[in-house]
Structures are given as C-alpha cells and as structure tokens.
N, C-alpha and C positions, 0 to 999 in steps of 0.2 A: 453370532452375526456382528460384524466390528459394524459401529455405531457411524453412521452417516448423517450430516446435520448441517442443513443451512443458516448465515446469518445475514440477517437484514439491517442494513445503516438508517435505512429510514431516505435514502438519496432516491431523488424522482429517475433518476437513469435504472434502477434495478426492475421499477415496475413497468418504465416501457423499455427496456431491453428483455427484460430477462433473465436478469441471473441475479446473484446472491454476492454479498458486500466479498463474503467465505464461506467455505467449505470443510467442516469439518470432516474426515475418514477415517474412522480409528484414532491414532497416535498421530494423523497428518493432519496438517493445518492449512488451507490452501487459500490465500487472501485476492482476490479480485485484483487486478490494476485498477488503484486509487488515484484520485488528480485532489487537487488542492479544494476543491469546495467543500465550503462549509456546511454540511448537510441540514443544518439547521435554518439556515436562512438561504441556500442555495444561492450565495455569493462567490466569488474565486478575486482573490489579489491579482493585481497586475504584476505585481515581483515572483522573477522565480524564487528564490529562494523564502518567503513568505509562503508561496505556492508549498515549498517542498516539505517545511515544517508543518504545514496543515495534512498536508500527506500522511506525513508520521503521524500526526493525532488520528488520524481517521484510521489508518493501520492500527496502531496502537489500540483503539477503542475496540475495532475486531479480534485482536490477542485477546485481549482481558475478557470478552466473551468465550472465549472457546479454551479459557484456563491457559493462556501463554503471555508469556510476555517478548520484547525485542530476544533478551538471550534465547531464547529457543529458535530464532530466525537459523536457516540453514541455505537460504538460497535467496537472493534480490535480484530483482531486474528494473532496471530506470530506463523507461523509455521518454525521450524528447525529442521536438521538433529539433531545436537549434543547437547544434553539438557545443556551440559557444556558452551557454546558461547550465550546462554541468559542472564545471571547476565552480563557482560563484556557490554553488550547493555544496560541496565536499564538506565544508567545516559542520553542517547542519546534521550531513549522512554520517559523518566520522562518530560523532557524539553518539549516534545510537547505536553502530555496528562499527565502532572501533573496537572493542572488546571482544566482542561476538566472531565477528572476523567468516560472514558468512560468505558461501560462493555468489561473485557476484558479475552482471553483467548491462554493459549498457548499449543502449542502441536508440536511433535516429530514424526518427520515423515519424510519421502525420499521426495527430491527435484527435478526436472526435467533435471535439469545438476547436476555434482556433484559439481561445482564451487560454486555454490549457498548455502551461510550458513546460511541465513536469509529471511524469505516471510512473507509481511505484508498485511493484506486488512482488510478493512474500510467499514461501514455503514456509512452516514451521512444523516443527515436531514435537510434541505436548510431554513430558518427561512422565508423568503419572494418566495411566487410562483406564 
C-alpha cells in the first residue's frame, strides 16, 4: 500500500479551510499553494519579494518534513494578482530553482486575502521511498 501522509504547518488557514500544507503520496510530495505568511506570527510583509522569500521558507519546511529538498521539486506554479510583481521576485526564485529547473507556470489571478501578493505551489518526487 502506498504511503499517504498529511503535513501541517500550523497555519490557521489549514484548519479553517480544511487542507494540509503538503501531502506525501508514495514518492510524490504535493505542496499546497503557499503564501508569504509567517505562520508562527500569522503576519505578512507588504513587500512582494519578502513574501516570495517567506513562501519559499514555508515550502522548504514542508519539503524537509517530507524528506525532500528544493532539489527534488519537479513542478512549480506561481500565482500573483499583479503580473508586474513577478519579475522583481525572479532573483529569489532563481536562487532556489535555478539549478533544479522544474517545469513552471505563472498565473495572474486573485488570491484569498488582498494582502497576499504571491502564492507558490510545488510538486516534488522523493528520491528514496
């Protein structure tokens, strides 16, 4: 039987909406759309680049709990309400994904909270199961 395990970050959104930060399904890890909230304080920066950095810290924590790293990411999706905010984030994103080169998509869409300027979702494959 394939392992299926939910990973929770402690975000109040997970409890209120009913989802997990990530789900490990065998050798696959699916990390939910992750915003720039600092889950310990439930605060969020007004700066999109700082939000992108926090998104990646949050994703990195979920990947680590799933026994993965950013090197295991095979797919990334970027969601932003304002397309102009994407390019300023590129250096931050390149630091995490530049050597990994996952398949990527950027979408312009509304997010759940007007303070959110970027949301990042990743899929990874665990090397050892």
